[in-house]
C-alpha positions, 0 to 999 in steps of 0.5 A, spaced: 809 132 746 814 128 751 820 132 750 815 139 749 816 144 754 809 146 757 806 150 763 804 143 766 811 140 765 815 146 768 810 147 774 810 140 776 813 135 771 819 134 775 815 132 781 809 128 778 810 127 771 804 123 770 799 129 772 803 133 767 802 128 761 794 128 763 794 136 764 797 136 757 794 131 753 787 130 756 785 136 759 788 141 754 789 136 749 782 133 749 777 137 753 779 144 751 779 142 744 772 139 743 768 142 738 762 144 743 765 151 745 770 155 743 776 156 747 774 163 748 768 161 751 771 155 755 776 161 758 770 164 761 767 158 764 773 156 767 775 163 770 768 164 772 768 157 776 775 159 779 773 165 781 767 163 784 770 157 788 776 161 790 781 157 787 786 163 787 792 159 785 790 157 778 787 164 776 794 167 774 795 162 769 787 162 766 787 169 766 793 169 761 790 164 758 783 167 757 787 173 754 790 169 749 783 166 747 780 173 746 777 175 752 778 182 753 781 186 760 774 189 760 771 182 759 775 179 765 773 185 770 766 185 768 766 178 770 769 179 776 764 184 777 758 180 776 760 174 780 761 179 786 753 178 787 754 170 786 760 168 789 761 174 794 765 180 795 771 177 798 772 172 792 771 178 787 776 183 791 781 177 791 780 176 783 781 183 782 788 183 785 790 178 781 787 180 775 790 187 776 797 184 776 796 179 770 792 185 766 798 190 768 804 185 766 800 183 759 800 191 758 793 191 756 
């Protein structure tokens, strides 16, 4: 995996190679591969957490990952709409702006 190009290696591997390794091997290797939840369920949970916590920097990546894991564009919008009542209107509005771009760019 050390020679493999990954999103983490491209994003910050030059600056923090150990963090890129942990991201690839522990987070997306061990944690995301655990059998207790499907990748789709993990994506829904992760996106909901990122929206609620206003972690906008991570949202584009995880919106795309959710789409790759079978979450539909309509489901992402429904998730954001639902969260507006729990995490607040500003978090939902910001997430919708990011989702619009990701969905438009993916062609779906």
